[in-house]
N, C-alpha and C positions, 0 to 999 in steps of 0.2 A: 913673741915673734921678733920684735926688735928690742935691743937693750936700751936703757936710758941714755947711755952715751951716744949711741947711733942716732936716736931721736934728737938729742941735743945738737949734734952736728948738723942735722937737717934743719933744725929750728932757727939756729943763729943767723944763717944767711937770709932766711925769710923775714926775720925781725929787722935785720939791717936794711933790707929792701923797703919795708914799710916805713921805717924812720926816714930814709932818703926821700920817699914819695911825699910824706907829710912836710918835710923840710922844703922840698922844691915847690910845693903849693904855697907854703908860707912866704917863701922868697918872691914868688911871682906876685903875690898880693902886696907885699911890702914895697916892691919896686914901683907900683903904680899908685900908691896911696897919695902922693903929692898931686896927681893929675885930677882926681875927683872920684866921686862915688860911681859915676857911670863907668869909668875905666875899671874900677874894682869889680863891678857887676859883670862886665864883659870878660874879665880874666876868670872869674869864678865860673861863668857859663862855659867858656872854652875848656877849663880844667875838668868840668863835669863830663863834657863830651869826650875829652881825651881819655878819661878814666873808663868810660863806657866802651870805647873802641879797644882799649888795651884789654879789658875784661872779656870782650867777645873773642879776640885773638887767643887769649889764654885758654878760654873754654874750648875753642877749636883745637888747639895744640894738645890739651888734655884728652879730648876725644880721640885724636889721632894716636896718641901714646897708648891709650887703652886698646884700640884696635890692633896696633902693632904688637902689644904685649900678649893679647889673646892669640894672635896668629903664631907668634914665636913659641908661646906656651903650649899650643896644640901639637907641636912636633910634627906637623905635616907641611913641610917646607916646599913640597912639589905642587901643592894646590895654590892657584892664585887667589888673591884677596878679592872678594866680590863686594861691590859697593852697596 
């Protein structure tokens, strides 16, 4: 279906995004290490909530993309999308 080169072109930005996410979490923790363990715990808690919210929005975007792809793939553009 897809060639290895096409998959590689899709995979590289995803890997880069994950590296940046991990780096950002590490930098957040490093910035508050001098304050104390309570601050480190607070930053970790907020990061966990932030990741949860981002994953929820990503899941909704993926679902919307699937619905749009099915509608466009059905080749019936005159019928409205039913929720």
